[in-house]
C-alpha positions as CSV (number, residue, x, y, z in Angstrom):
1,M,0.0,0.2,-0.1
2,T,1.0,3.5,-0.8
3,K,1.7,6.2,1.9
4,F,-1.0,7.0,4.0
5,N,-2.1,10.4,3.0
6,D,-3.2,12.7,5.7
7,T,-3.2,16.1,5.0
8,L,-7.0,16.3,5.6
9,L,-6.7,15.3,9.0
10,R,-3.4,17.8,9.3
11,A,-5.6,20.6,7.8
12,A,-8.8,19.7,10.2
13,R,-6.2,20.0,13.1
14,G,-4.6,23.7,11.6
15,E,-1.2,22.1,11.0
16,K,1.0,23.0,8.0
17,I,-0.2,21.5,4.5
18,D,1.3,21.2,1.4
19,H,-1.3,21.5,-0.8
20,T,-5.5,21.8,-0.3
21,P,-7.1,19.0,0.5
22,V,-10.3,17.8,-1.1
23,W,-13.2,15.6,-1.1
24,Y,-17.0,15.6,-2.0
25,M,-20.2,15.2,-0.6
26,R,-22.0,12.3,-1.9
27,Q,-18.5,11.6,-3.9
28,A,-19.6,8.0,-4.1
29,G,-22.6,7.2,-5.8
30,R,-25.1,8.5,-8.1
31,S,-23.1,10.2,-10.7
32,Q,-20.6,7.0,-10.9
33,P,-21.7,4.4,-13.8
34,E,-19.8,1.9,-11.9
35,Y,-22.4,2.7,-8.7
36,L,-25.5,2.7,-10.7
37,K,-24.5,-0.9,-12.2
38,I,-23.8,-2.2,-8.6
39,K,-27.0,-0.8,-7.7
40,E,-29.1,-2.8,-10.7
41,E,-27.0,-5.9,-8.9
42,H,-27.6,-5.6,-5.7
43,G,-30.8,-3.3,-5.0
44,S,-31.2,0.1,-2.9
45,L,-29.1,1.9,-0.6
46,E,-30.1,-0.2,2.4
47,D,-29.1,-3.3,0.9
48,I,-25.6,-2.0,-0.6
49,V,-25.0,-1.0,3.2
50,R,-26.0,-4.2,4.6
51,K,-23.3,-5.7,2.1
52,P,-19.7,-5.0,3.6
53,E,-17.6,-6.0,0.4
54,I,-20.0,-4.0,-1.9
55,C,-20.1,-0.9,0.5
56,A,-16.2,-0.9,1.0
57,F,-16.0,-0.9,-2.7
58,V,-18.4,2.0,-3.8
59,T,-17.0,3.8,-0.9
60,K,-13.0,3.1,-2.3
61,L,-14.3,3.9,-6.1
62,P,-13.9,8.0,-5.8
63,V,-10.7,7.9,-4.3
64,D,-9.2,5.5,-6.6
65,Q,-11.1,7.8,-9.3
66,Y,-10.4,10.9,-8.5
67,N,-7.5,11.1,-6.5
68,V,-9.5,12.8,-3.4
69,D,-7.6,13.4,-0.1
70,A,-10.5,11.1,2.2
71,A,-13.2,8.7,1.5
72,I,-16.4,9.1,3.2
73,L,-18.4,5.7,4.5
74,Y,-21.0,5.0,1.9
75,K,-24.5,5.2,4.2
76,D,-27.2,7.2,4.9
77,I,-27.9,9.3,7.6
78,V,-31.2,7.7,8.8
79,T,-28.8,4.4,8.6
80,P,-29.2,3.9,12.8
81,L,-32.6,4.6,12.9
82,P,-34.5,1.3,12.8
83,A,-32.1,0.1,16.1
84,I,-34.0,2.2,17.8
85,G,-37.5,2.0,16.2
86,V,-38.1,4.2,13.4
87,D,-39.5,2.2,10.5
88,V,-37.9,3.8,7.9
89,K,-37.2,2.9,4.3
90,I,-35.4,5.3,1.5
91,K,-38.2,6.2,-0.9
92,A,-36.4,6.7,-4.6
93,G,-36.6,10.1,-5.9
94,V,-38.2,11.0,-2.2
95,G,-35.5,10.3,0.7
96,P,-36.4,8.7,3.9
97,V,-40.3,7.9,4.1
98,I,-41.0,7.3,7.7
99,S,-44.5,5.2,8.6
100,N,-44.5,5.5,12.8
101,P,-43.6,9.5,12.6
102,I,-43.1,10.9,16.1
103,R,-46.8,12.5,16.9
104,S,-47.1,12.5,21.0
105,V,-44.4,12.4,24.0
106,Q,-45.5,9.0,24.0
107,D,-43.7,7.8,20.9
108,V,-40.8,9.6,22.0
109,H,-40.4,7.8,25.2
110,N,-41.0,5.0,23.0
111,L,-37.8,4.9,21.3
112,G,-35.3,2.2,22.3
113,E,-31.4,2.7,21.9
114,I,-28.7,1.4,19.8
115,S,-26.3,-1.1,20.1
116,P,-24.1,-0.5,17.2
117,E,-22.2,-4.2,17.1
118,D,-25.6,-6.1,17.1
119,D,-27.6,-3.5,15.2
120,V,-25.4,-2.5,12.8
121,P,-22.3,-4.7,12.5
122,Y,-22.3,-4.7,8.7
123,V,-21.1,-0.5,9.2
124,L,-18.5,-1.7,11.5
125,E,-17.3,-4.3,9.4
126,T,-17.1,-1.9,6.4
127,I,-15.2,0.3,7.9
128,K,-12.7,-2.6,9.3
129,M,-12.1,-3.4,6.0
130,L,-11.6,0.0,4.5
131,T,-9.2,1.3,7.0
132,Q,-7.3,-1.9,7.6
133,E,-7.0,-3.1,4.4
134,Q,-7.6,-0.3,1.7
135,L,-7.5,2.9,2.0
136,N,-4.0,5.1,1.3
137,V,-6.2,8.2,2.8
138,P,-8.7,9.0,5.7
139,L,-12.4,7.2,6.3
140,I,-14.9,10.0,7.3
141,G,-17.2,8.4,9.2
142,F,-20.8,10.4,9.8
143,A,-24.1,10.8,11.8
144,G,-27.2,12.9,11.3
145,A,-27.7,15.6,13.9
146,P,-30.9,15.3,16.3
147,F,-32.7,17.9,14.9
148,T,-32.1,16.8,11.0
149,L,-33.5,13.8,11.7
150,A,-36.0,14.9,14.3
151,S,-37.2,16.4,11.0
152,Y,-37.8,13.2,9.5
153,M,-39.4,11.5,12.3
154,I,-42.0,14.3,13.0
155,E,-42.5,15.0,9.7
156,G,-43.1,11.6,8.1
157,G,-39.7,12.2,5.7
158,P,-38.9,15.0,3.5
159,S,-40.0,18.6,3.9
160,R,-40.0,22.4,2.5
161,T,-41.3,24.0,5.7
162,Y,-40.6,21.8,8.5
163,N,-43.8,22.7,10.2
164,L,-44.5,19.8,12.0
165,T,-41.3,19.5,13.8
166,K,-41.0,23.5,14.3
167,S,-44.6,23.2,15.6
168,F,-44.1,20.4,18.1
169,M,-40.7,21.6,19.1
170,V,-42.1,25.0,20.4
171,S,-45.7,23.4,21.8
172,E,-43.7,20.5,23.1
173,P,-40.4,21.4,24.7
174,E,-40.5,19.0,27.4
175,A,-40.8,16.0,24.8
176,W,-39.0,18.0,22.4
177,F,-36.0,17.5,24.8
178,V,-35.9,13.8,25.3
179,L,-36.1,13.4,21.6
180,M,-33.0,15.3,21.7
181,D,-31.3,13.6,24.2
182,K,-32.2,10.3,22.6
183,L,-30.9,11.4,19.9
184,A,-27.9,12.6,20.9
185,D,-27.7,9.3,22.5
186,M,-27.9,7.4,19.7
187,T,-24.9,9.6,17.4
188,I,-22.6,9.7,20.4
189,T,-22.9,5.5,20.7
190,Y,-22.7,5.3,16.7
191,V,-19.9,7.6,16.1
192,T,-18.1,5.8,18.8
193,A,-18.7,3.0,17.4
194,Q,-17.5,4.0,14.0
195,V,-14.6,5.9,15.3
196,N,-13.4,2.3,17.4
197,A,-13.9,0.3,14.0
198,G,-11.2,2.7,12.3
199,A,-12.7,5.8,10.9
200,K,-10.2,8.8,11.1
201,A,-12.7,11.7,11.1
202,I,-16.1,12.5,11.5
203,Q,-18.7,14.8,10.2
204,V,-21.9,15.7,11.6
205,F,-24.7,16.5,8.9
206,D,-27.3,19.1,9.9
207,S,-28.9,19.2,6.6
208,W,-31.7,21.4,7.5
209,V,-30.9,23.1,10.7
210,G,-31.1,26.4,8.1
211,A,-34.8,26.6,8.8
212,L,-34.3,27.8,12.2
213,S,-33.8,31.1,13.2
214,V,-30.2,31.7,15.5
215,S,-32.5,32.4,18.7
216,D,-34.3,28.9,18.4
217,Y,-31.2,27.3,17.3
218,R,-29.5,28.5,20.8
219,I,-32.5,27.5,22.8
220,F,-33.8,24.1,21.2
221,V,-30.6,22.8,19.4
222,K,-27.0,24.3,20.5
223,P,-27.2,22.6,24.1
224,V,-27.6,19.4,22.4
225,M,-25.1,19.9,19.7
226,T,-22.9,21.3,22.5
227,R,-22.6,17.9,24.4
228,I,-22.4,15.7,21.5
229,F,-19.7,17.3,20.9
230,T,-17.9,17.5,24.0
231,E,-17.8,13.8,24.3
232,L,-16.9,13.3,20.7
233,R,-14.1,15.1,21.4
234,K,-12.9,12.6,23.9
235,L,-12.0,10.1,20.2
236,N,-9.4,12.7,20.0
237,V,-10.6,12.1,15.3
238,P,-11.1,15.6,13.7
239,L,-15.1,17.0,14.4
240,I,-16.8,18.4,11.1
241,T,-20.2,20.1,11.1
242,F,-22.4,21.1,8.1
243,G,-25.5,22.4,6.9
244,V,-27.2,24.2,4.3
245,G,-29.0,26.9,4.3
246,A,-27.8,27.8,7.6
247,S,-25.0,30.6,6.7
248,H,-26.8,32.4,9.7
249,L,-25.9,29.7,11.9
250,A,-22.3,29.6,10.9
251,N,-21.2,31.7,14.4
252,E,-23.0,29.3,16.4
253,W,-21.2,26.4,15.0
254,H,-17.9,28.1,15.3
255,D,-19.0,28.6,19.1
256,L,-19.8,24.6,19.4
257,P,-16.6,22.1,20.2
258,V,-16.0,21.5,16.7
259,D,-12.5,21.2,14.9
260,V,-13.8,22.3,10.8
261,V,-17.4,24.2,10.5
262,G,-18.6,23.5,7.1
263,L,-19.9,25.7,4.8
264,D,-22.4,25.7,1.6
265,W,-22.3,28.0,-1.1
266,R,-23.7,30.8,-0.1
267,L,-21.5,32.3,2.8
268,P,-18.1,32.9,1.1
269,I,-15.2,31.4,3.0
270,Q,-13.5,35.4,2.9
271,E,-16.7,36.5,4.8
272,A,-16.7,33.6,6.7
273,G,-13.1,35.2,8.0
274,E,-14.1,38.4,8.2
275,R,-17.3,37.5,11.0
276,G,-14.7,35.8,13.4
277,L,-14.7,32.5,12.2
278,T,-10.9,31.3,12.6
279,K,-11.3,27.2,12.4
280,P,-10.7,25.5,9.7
281,L,-13.3,25.5,7.2
282,Q,-14.2,23.6,4.7
283,G,-16.0,24.0,1.5
284,N,-17.7,25.7,-0.5
285,L,-18.4,25.5,-5.2
286,D,-21.7,24.8,-5.6
287,P,-22.8,21.8,-7.3
288,T,-24.4,22.7,-9.3
289,L,-21.7,24.7,-11.0
290,L,-20.2,21.0,-12.0
291,I,-22.6,20.9,-15.6
292,A,-20.9,24.2,-16.1
293,D,-18.1,25.1,-18.7
294,W,-14.6,24.1,-17.4
295,N,-13.7,27.7,-17.2
296,V,-16.1,28.7,-15.2
297,I,-15.8,25.7,-12.5
298,E,-12.1,26.6,-12.6
299,E,-12.5,30.5,-11.9
300,R,-14.7,29.8,-9.0
301,A,-12.8,27.2,-7.4
302,K,-9.7,29.2,-8.0
303,A,-11.4,32.0,-5.9
304,I,-12.3,29.5,-3.2
305,I,-8.5,28.0,-2.8
306,E,-7.5,31.4,-2.9
307,Q,-9.6,32.4,-0.1
308,G,-8.6,29.1,1.9
309,V,-4.9,30.0,1.8
310,E,-5.2,33.1,2.8
311,H,-8.1,31.9,5.5
312,G,-5.4,29.8,6.9
313,S,-6.2,26.3,7.1
314,H,-8.9,24.7,4.7
315,I,-10.6,21.8,3.0
316,F,-12.1,22.3,-0.3
317,N,-15.6,20.4,-0.9
318,L,-18.9,21.2,-2.1
319,G,-21.6,23.2,-0.7
320,H,-23.6,20.5,-0.9
321,G,-23.3,16.6,-2.6
322,V,-22.8,15.5,-5.8
323,F,-26.0,14.9,-8.3
324,P,-26.4,12.6,-10.8
325,D,-25.9,14.8,-14.3
326,V,-21.7,15.5,-12.6
327,K,-19.6,13.7,-15.0
328,P,-17.0,11.7,-12.9
329,A,-14.1,13.1,-15.6
330,T,-15.1,16.7,-14.4
331,L,-14.2,15.4,-10.6
332,K,-11.2,14.2,-11.7
333,K,-10.0,17.2,-13.3
334,L,-10.9,19.5,-10.4
335,T,-9.4,17.2,-8.1
336,E,-6.3,17.5,-10.1
337,F,-6.8,21.6,-10.2
338,I,-7.1,21.9,-6.4
339,H,-4.1,20.2,-5.7
340,T,-1.8,21.6,-8.2
341,Y,-3.2,25.5,-7.6
342,S,-3.1,24.9,-3.9
343,A,0.3,23.5,-3.7
344,E,1.7,27.1,-5.9
345,L,0.1,29.4,-3.8
346,R,1.1,27.6,-0.4
347,K,4.9,27.4,-1.2
């Protein structure tokens, strides 16, 4: 095996690096012909996740194809939910759909606890396979944050408005905080098992928390996120937080005991720095630009790389995930450009 590439880990810790590391959210999956063939043969995401050899192959594929500086475990943020009693299915073209949504305090109390070794052994087996035998870059494990998981559990699936979630949050605060604590316990246990199995960094996706105001975030979400990250710090791996449409919460995230703040495309790195975000930043090319002409992609990527180098510690990523129309060749070319251009700037 070639020498282990720890550039992403060093960047996450604010250490000196020779080039800006890069990985892409949803880099494994929908835009890759090999993955689409695997999906035809082996079924849904849930089916693939339960087959460690196949799941490891899918996770490693973008590392081999694009030369990115990290792999991210191929699975979904709802993967651990069945273990605590949530009946969830990932419906093609829709997302997670839950047949037993939270509707009362009793529904919250009925939720159980996760035992990763018993409930998701295939996830841990995939991690071990990748980190012990296959990867020469860090494997990023991940989990969904309590608000985002709760939004699926209360709405019954994806939502544009989060009306039911926010209504439950403010009208049933006692039940809400019990739910947050149960999901926090699940997240801490689940992530700890991932790190013990070999994951070298963790990203917590609070994908939909941007639906909240700053004041509501501080009251209803920030305390539980502080507890989660405080516990996860004991694992001694870099911790990344990320959400979409949540630029107004960037300073709140910066306050959390995290190592890296992930930004979507709405908040430029330079502006984040001007707001007082001094921690390493991750992001943040708008993924829709990946189907534009190369000269557009290069121009936008240059600006992000330059701002990242100026900021000090930066991990290049997208402002959200890769989508099916993106050509793998574009991601390979972009990765090479990020490495080459950032290395010149960092000399």
